[in-house]
N, CA, C and O atoms as a DFTB+ gen file, in Angstrom:
392 C
 N C O
     1  1      87.232      83.753      94.369
     2  2      86.483      84.069      95.580
     3  2      86.897      83.084      96.658
     4  3      86.945      81.880      96.405
     5  1      87.198      83.575      97.861
     6  2      87.552      82.656      98.948
     7  2      86.332      81.837      99.362
     8  3      85.189      82.201      99.087
     9  1      86.608      80.730     100.025
    10  2      85.519      79.951     100.610
    11  2      85.376      80.379     102.066
    12  3      86.319      80.886     102.673
    13  1      84.185      80.167     102.614
    14  2      83.876      80.616     103.970
    15  2      83.186      79.514     104.747
    16  3      82.530      78.642     104.176
    17  1      83.344      79.568     106.058
    18  2      82.523      78.766     106.963
    19  2      82.257      79.620     108.187
    20  3      83.008      80.552     108.477
    21  1      81.203      79.308     108.896
    22  2      80.877      80.046     110.112
    23  2      80.828      79.076     111.279
    24  3      80.295      77.972     111.172
    25  1      81.392      79.508     112.386
    26  2      81.292      78.724     113.604
    27  2      79.902      78.939     114.199
    28  3      79.274      79.965     113.941
    29  1      79.416      77.987     114.990
    30  2      78.081      78.134     115.580
    31  2      77.903      79.445     116.356
    32  3      76.824      80.039     116.335
    33  1      78.942      79.884     117.027
    34  2      78.831      81.114     117.801
    35  2      78.612      82.327     116.894
    36  3      77.863      83.238     117.248
    37  1      79.264      82.343     115.723
    38  2      79.060      83.412     114.751
    39  2      77.601      83.419     114.296
    40  3      76.962      84.469     114.238
    41  1      77.090      82.239     113.975
    42  2      75.705      82.127     113.515
    43  2      74.738      82.629     114.584
    44  3      73.768      83.318     114.268
    45  1      74.995      82.290     115.836
    46  2      74.137      82.766     116.934
    47  2      74.259      84.279     117.089
    48  3      73.253      84.967     117.265
    49  1      75.498      84.809     117.023
    50  2      75.702      86.265     117.115
    51  2      74.958      86.988     116.004
    52  3      74.349      88.033     116.235
    53  1      75.006      86.435     114.804
    54  2      74.394      87.064     113.635
    55  2      72.899      87.278     113.839
    56  3      72.342      88.265     113.359
    57  1      72.251      86.364     114.544
    58  2      70.808      86.477     114.792
    59  2      70.459      87.672     115.682
    60  3      69.316      88.129     115.700
    61  1      71.457      88.171     116.420
    62  2      71.214      89.318     117.306
    63  2      71.408      90.652     116.598
    64  3      71.114      91.702     117.171
    65  1      71.896      90.628     115.364
    66  2      72.055      91.861     114.600
    67  2      70.734      92.224     113.919
    68  3      69.896      91.364     113.648
    69  1      70.579      93.494     113.658
    70  2      69.396      93.927     112.916
    71  2      69.593      93.571     111.443
    72  3      70.722      93.334     111.013
    73  1      68.508      93.531     110.664
    74  2      68.670      93.283     109.224
    75  2      69.604      94.314     108.567
    76  3      70.384      93.963     107.682
    77  1      69.528      95.560     108.988
    78  2      70.403      96.600     108.420
    79  2      71.874      96.314     108.751
    80  3      72.751      96.512     107.911
    81  1      72.133      95.855     109.955
    82  2      73.510      95.517     110.334
    83  2      74.018      94.331     109.522
    84  3      75.166      94.327     109.079
    85  1      73.172      93.332     109.327
    86  2      73.581      92.173     108.530
    87  2      73.878      92.584     107.085
    88  3      74.844      92.110     106.488
    89  1      73.050      93.461     106.529
    90  2      73.292      93.950     105.164
    91  2      74.605      94.718     105.087
    92  3      75.372      94.555     104.138
    93  1      74.860      95.549     106.085
    94  2      76.098      96.336     106.082
    95  2      77.318      95.414     106.156
    96  3      78.285      95.607     105.419
    97  1      77.279      94.430     107.027
    98  2      78.389      93.483     107.134
    99  2      78.615      92.794     105.790
   100  3      79.744      92.733     105.303
   101  1      77.555      92.280     105.197
   102  2      77.657      91.580     103.917
   103  2      78.250      92.488     102.844
   104  3      79.089      92.051     102.057
   105  1      77.817      93.750     102.810
   106  2      78.318      94.710     101.825
   107  2      79.818      94.960     102.016
   108  3      80.572      95.000     101.044
   109  1      80.249      95.130     103.283
   110  2      81.673      95.356     103.555
   111  2      82.490      94.134     103.127
   112  3      83.562      94.279     102.540
   113  1      81.991      92.947     103.417
   114  2      82.717      91.730     103.044
   115  2      82.838      91.630     101.525
   116  3      83.926      91.384     101.003
   117  1      81.731      91.818     100.818
   118  2      81.748      91.651      99.360
   119  2      82.450      92.791      98.633
   120  3      83.121      92.555      97.628
   121  1      82.309      94.024      99.120
   122  2      82.869      95.181      98.420
   123  2      84.305      95.509      98.805
   124  3      85.010      96.156      98.031
   125  1      84.756      95.081      99.981
   126  2      86.095      95.456     100.439
   127  2      86.952      94.258     100.844
   128  3      88.060      94.085     100.337
   129  1      86.439      93.432     101.757
   130  2      87.218      92.324     102.296
   131  2      87.620      91.317     101.212
   132  3      88.799      90.993     101.074
   133  1      86.653      90.828     100.451
   134  2      86.943      89.825      99.419
   135  2      87.877      90.390      98.343
   136  3      88.843      89.717      97.984
   137  1      87.633      91.596      97.813
   138  2      88.582      92.120      96.822
   139  2      90.010      92.249      97.368
   140  3      90.972      91.999      96.642
   141  1      90.151      92.636      98.638
   142  2      91.488      92.737      99.227
   143  2      92.133      91.363      99.371
   144  3      93.340      91.226      99.172
   145  1      91.346      90.343      99.715
   146  2      91.884      88.981      99.779
   147  2      92.373      88.534      98.403
   148  3      93.426      87.908      98.281
   149  1      91.601      88.860      97.375
   150  2      91.955      88.447      96.012
   151  2      93.279      89.043      95.547
   152  3      94.058      88.371      94.872
   153  1      93.537      90.296      95.903
   154  2      94.760      90.948      95.432
   155  2      95.988      90.418      96.153
   156  3      97.093      90.464      95.613
   157  1      95.806      89.916      97.370
   158  2      96.936      89.409      98.137
   159  2      97.781      90.503      98.759
   160  3      98.805      90.220      99.380
   161  1      97.363      91.744      98.599
   162  2      98.095      92.856      99.213
   163  2      97.501      93.133     100.585
   164  3      96.626      92.410     101.061
   165  1      97.994      94.187     101.203
   166  2      97.466      94.566     102.512
   167  2      95.992      94.932     102.402
   168  3      95.524      95.401     101.365
   169  1      95.267      94.705     103.509
   170  2      93.877      95.124     103.563
   171  2      93.816      96.643     103.615
   172  3      94.704      97.286     104.174
   173  1      92.775      97.213     103.037
   174  2      92.608      98.670     103.067
   175  2      92.460      99.131     104.515
   176  3      91.879      98.420     105.335
   177  1      92.982     100.317     104.832
   178  2      92.968     100.814     106.213
   179  2      91.567     100.913     106.817
   180  3      91.412     100.720     108.023
   181  1      90.551     101.207     106.015
   182  2      89.198     101.361     106.536
   183  2      88.631     100.115     107.187
   184  3      87.713     100.208     108.002
   185  1      89.160      98.948     106.841
   186  2      88.687      97.700     107.449
   187  2      89.271      97.489     108.841
   188  3      88.762      96.695     109.632
   189  1      90.343      98.212     109.121
   190  2      91.007      98.140     110.425
   191  2      91.247      96.688     110.858
   192  3      90.950      96.318     111.994
   193  1      91.769      95.895     109.971
   194  2      92.054      94.498     110.288
   195  2      93.344      94.424     111.089
   196  3      94.371      94.993     110.720
   197  1      93.252      93.707     112.189
   198  2      94.428      93.510     113.040
   199  2      94.244      92.214     113.818
   200  3      93.132      91.706     113.960
   201  1      95.347      91.699     114.312
   202  2      95.290      90.493     115.126
   203  2      94.635      90.776     116.459
   204  3      94.781      91.868     117.009
   205  1      93.914      89.798     116.984
   206  2      93.283      89.938     118.293
   207  2      94.331      89.616     119.353
   208  3      94.945      88.549     119.340
   209  1      94.520      90.554     120.262
   210  2      95.497      90.366     121.333
   211  2      95.162      89.113     122.136
   212  3      93.995      88.872     122.444
   213  1      96.147      88.335     122.468
   214  2      96.013      87.105     123.271
   215  2      95.243      85.992     122.552
   216  3      94.789      85.041     123.189
   217  1      95.097      86.109     121.227
   218  2      94.428      85.054     120.461
   219  2      95.174      84.896     119.129
   220  3      94.690      85.351     118.093
   221  1      96.330      84.263     119.151
   222  2      97.126      84.126     117.926
   223  2      96.342      83.480     116.791
   224  3      95.632      82.495     116.994
   225  1      96.479      84.045     115.599
   226  2      95.826      83.496     114.413
   227  2      94.398      83.952     114.217
   228  3      93.751      83.561     113.244
   229  1      93.886      84.783     115.136
   230  2      92.520      85.307     115.006
   231  2      92.634      86.795     114.716
   232  3      93.421      87.513     115.333
   233  1      91.822      87.240     113.755
   234  2      91.849      88.629     113.314
   235  2      90.502      89.295     113.547
   236  3      89.460      88.645     113.627
   237  1      90.565      90.610     113.651
   238  2      89.374      91.445     113.852
   239  2      89.176      92.302     112.612
   240  3      90.138      92.844     112.067
   241  1      87.940      92.424     112.167
   242  2      87.557      93.267     111.046
   243  2      86.527      94.257     111.559
   244  3      85.595      93.870     112.264
   245  1      86.679      95.526     111.217
   246  2      85.696      96.537     111.593
   247  2      84.762      96.763     110.411
   248  3      85.219      97.125     109.327
   249  1      83.473      96.558     110.600
   250  2      82.510      96.735     109.517
   251  2      81.526      97.872     109.791
   252  3      80.717      98.207     108.926
   253  1      81.586      98.467     110.984
   254  2      80.743      99.614     111.356
   255  2      81.418     100.275     112.557
   256  3      82.335      99.690     113.134
   257  1      80.989     101.487     112.953
   258  2      81.616     102.132     114.106
   259  2      81.692     101.224     115.342
   260  3      82.719     101.207     116.021
   261  1      80.627     100.472     115.645
   262  2      80.694      99.497     116.729
   263  2      80.366      98.108     116.182
   264  3      79.686      97.316     116.835
   265  1      80.853      97.828     114.988
   266  2      80.633      96.522     114.368
   267  2      81.953      95.824     114.159
   268  3      82.820      96.318     113.438
   269  1      82.106      94.688     114.782
   270  2      83.332      93.906     114.674
   271  2      82.975      92.470     114.280
   272  3      81.904      91.958     114.607
   273  1      83.893      91.854     113.582
   274  2      83.774      90.426     113.288
   275  2      85.163      89.833     113.461
   276  3      86.159      90.444     113.075
   277  1      85.226      88.652     114.037
   278  2      86.512      87.978     114.156
   279  2      86.528      86.803     113.192
   280  3      85.499      86.190     112.906
   281  1      87.714      86.510     112.705
   282  2      87.877      85.465     111.706
   283  2      89.288      84.912     111.765
   284  3      90.183      85.508     112.364
   285  1      89.470      83.771     111.139
   286  2      90.795      83.172     111.016
   287  2      90.877      82.515     109.650
   288  3      89.866      82.292     108.985
   289  1      92.094      82.213     109.252
   290  2      92.292      81.449     108.026
   291  2      92.105      79.981     108.371
   292  3      92.627      79.498     109.375
   293  1      91.364      79.281     107.538
   294  2      91.169      77.853     107.736
   295  2      91.899      77.057     106.669
   296  3      92.529      77.625     105.776
   297  1      91.811      75.757     106.767
   298  2      92.430      74.865     105.788
   299  2      91.714      75.013     104.447
   300  3      90.485      75.042     104.398
   301  1      92.476      75.106     103.370
   302  2      91.894      75.258     102.034
   303  2      90.877      74.159     101.757
   304  3      91.136      72.982     102.010
   305  1      89.738      74.547     101.245
   306  2      88.709      73.597     100.824
   307  2      88.850      73.297      99.339
   308  3      88.493      72.218      98.865
   309  1      89.386      74.290      98.610
   310  2      89.673      74.169      97.181
   311  2      91.134      74.567      97.023
   312  3      91.536      75.639      97.476
   313  1      91.917      73.731      96.397
   314  2      93.358      73.998      96.267
   315  2      93.600      75.395      95.690
   316  3      93.023      75.773      94.670
   317  1      94.464      76.146      96.365
   318  2      94.836      77.479      95.903
   319  2      93.847      78.578      96.238
   320  3      94.020      79.716      95.803
   321  1      92.805      78.256      97.008
   322  2      91.773      79.238      97.363
   323  2      91.768      79.432      98.876
   324  3      91.689      78.465      99.634
   325  1      91.853      80.691      99.308
   326  2      91.817      80.981     100.744
   327  2      90.487      80.544     101.342
   328  3      89.443      80.623     100.694
   329  1      90.540      80.087     102.574
   330  2      89.336      79.682     103.311
   331  2      89.271      80.522     104.580
   332  3      90.225      80.553     105.358
   333  1      88.154      81.199     104.788
   334  2      87.947      82.076     105.941
   335  2      86.949      81.432     106.888
   336  3      85.897      80.951     106.468
   337  1      87.291      81.429     108.173
   338  2      86.396      80.909     109.218
   339  2      85.913      82.104     110.022
   340  3      86.692      82.728     110.743
   341  1      84.632      82.423     109.901
   342  2      84.040      83.507     110.690
   343  2      83.747      82.969     112.083
   344  3      83.117      81.922     112.236
   345  1      84.210      83.697     113.102
   346  2      84.154      83.211     114.476
   347  2      83.102      83.919     115.336
   348  3      82.299      83.263     116.000
   349  1      83.107      85.246     115.324
   350  2      82.169      86.056     116.129
   351  2      81.786      87.282     115.319
   352  3      82.508      87.677     114.404
   353  1      80.636      87.892     115.655
   354  2      80.218      89.154     115.050
   355  2      79.359      89.895     116.059
   356  3      78.579      89.290     116.795
   357  1      79.511      91.201     116.085
   358  2      78.728      92.035     116.998
   359  2      79.464      93.310     117.305
   360  3      80.145      93.873     116.447
   361  1      79.324      93.767     118.542
   362  2      80.009      94.978     118.999
   363  2      81.398      94.665     119.511
   364  3      81.878      93.536     119.408
   365  1      82.025      95.667     120.055
   366  2      83.391      95.540     120.562
   367  2      83.499      94.448     121.629
   368  3      84.572      93.875     121.819
   369  1      82.408      94.157     122.320
   370  2      82.431      93.170     123.412
   371  2      82.765      91.755     122.948
   372  3      83.167      90.930     123.768
   373  1      82.614      91.452     121.675
   374  2      82.912      90.090     121.194
   375  2      84.398      89.769     121.316
   376  3      84.789      88.602     121.284
   377  1      85.227      90.808     121.456
   378  2      86.668      90.570     121.512
   379  2      87.091      89.902     122.813
   380  3      88.222      89.429     122.925
   381  1      86.194      89.857     123.800
   382  2      86.499      89.171     125.058
   383  2      86.531      87.656     124.859
   384  3      87.153      86.940     125.644
   385  1      85.870      87.172     123.822
   386  2      85.860      85.730     123.510
   387  2      85.861      85.530     122.014
   388  3      84.873      85.064     121.447
   389  1      86.982      85.885     121.354
   390  2      86.994      85.911     119.879
   391  2      86.832      84.547     119.243
   392  3      86.826      84.434     118.017
């Protein structure tokens, strides 16, 4: 399982989501994102993961029709284990400041 950290802005964004939205995000991460990270292959198309334009090293994940989360790879906290830094979460508008 990868390790995770959240930036303060992600934590603040998360508080603006409904409980149902938070559950959906968590389900997508645990059921799709983490298993794809473990295999080391490409992410499944449904996650629509792509790099954020004009923000090298930052990626966008789609977790709902208007649900986006941005993330980057961070420095390993445990040798040989990927570390994910969650940056923003919300609607499409978060991409203006990923």
